C-alpha positions in Angstrom: 21.2 0.6 31.8 18.7 -2.2 31.2 16.0 -0.3 33.1 16.5 2.8 31.0 16.2 0.8 27.8 13.1 -1.1 29.0 11.5 2.2 30.0 12.2 3.6 26.6 10.8 0.5 24.9 7.7 0.6 27.1 7.2 4.3 26.3 7.5 3.6 22.5 5.0 0.7 22.8 2.6 2.9 24.8 2.8 5.6 22.1 2.1 3.0 19.3 -0.9 1.7 21.2 -2.2 5.2 21.7 -1.7 6.0 18.0 -3.5 2.8 17.0 -6.4 3.6 19.3 -6.7 7.0 17.7 -6.8 5.4 14.2 -9.6 3.0 15.4 -11.6 5.9 16.9 -11.2 8.0 13.7 -12.2 5.1 11.4 -15.2 4.3 13.7 -16.2 7.9 13.5 -16.0 7.8 9.7 -18.1 4.7 9.7 -20.8 6.5 11.7 -20.6 9.5 9.3 -20.9 7.3 6.2 -23.9 5.5 7.7 -25.6 8.8 8.5 -24.9 10.1 5.0 -26.5 7.0 3.6 -29.6 7.4 5.8 -29.7 11.1 5.0 -29.6 10.4 1.3 -32.5 8.0 1.5 -34.5 10.3 3.7 -34.3 13.3 1.3 -37.1 12.9 -1.3 -35.6 15.2 -4.0 -32.6 13.1 -4.8 -33.0 10.8 -7.8 -33.1 7.1 -7.1 -30.3 6.2 -9.4 -27.9 8.6 -7.6 -29.1 7.3 -4.2 -28.4 3.7 -5.2 -25.0 4.6 -6.6 -24.1 6.7 -3.5 -25.1 4.0 -1.0 -23.2 1.3 -2.8 -20.1 3.6 -3.0 -20.3 4.3 0.7 -20.7 0.6 1.4 -17.6 -0.2 -0.6 -15.7 2.5 1.3 -16.9 1.2 4.6 -15.9 -2.4 3.8 -12.4 -1.2 2.8 -12.0 0.8 6.0 -13.1 -2.1 8.1 -10.8 -4.5 6.3 -7.9 -2.2 6.6 -8.2 -1.1 10.2 -10.4 -3.6 12.1 -9.2 -6.7 10.4 -5.6 -5.6 10.8 -4.7 -5.8 7.1 -2.4 -2.8 7.5 -0.1 -4.9 9.7 3.0 -6.7 8.5 2.8 -10.4 7.6 -0.7 -10.2 6.4 0.2 -10.5 2.7 -1.5 -13.8 1.9 -4.8 -13.1 3.7 -4.9 -9.7 2.0 -4.3 -11.2 -1.4 -7.0 -13.9 -0.9 -9.6 -11.4 0.4 -9.1 -8.9 -2.5 -8.9 -11.8 -5.0 -12.3 -13.1 -3.7 -13.7 -9.6 -3.9 -12.5 -9.3 -7.5 -14.1 -12.6 -8.4 -17.4 -11.6 -6.6 -17.4 -8.3 -8.5 -16.8 -10.0 -11.9 -19.5 -12.5 -11.1 -22.1 -9.8 -10.2 -21.1 -7.8 -13.2 -21.5 -10.8 -15.4 -25.0 -11.6 -14.1 -26.1 -8.0 -14.3 -24.9 -7.8 -17.9 -26.7 -11.0 -18.8 -30.0 -9.8 -17.3 -29.5 -6.4 -18.9 -28.9 -7.8 -22.3 -31.8 -10.3 -22.2 
């Protein structure tokens, strides 16, 4: 009986690791695609510079969120406080940059 239960537990754990590895590979592939999109946008001469800048910054934000979620294990349980602190710090950084840009723009 114990052997059957341990085999079932091992099978479930193996499936969870396999699913997690698939998530890592998919997110890694998306990171590569986002990077290639950014390089492609810069390489094409006909795209306006304002759109290129906005697009690259948007892709960078998406990549940071993907990396935090998958590679820094923020999707796992018991990571509430680190997640809170990371996103609070990101919010403070965003507000600080927005403030400095606004000050320079108004001056």
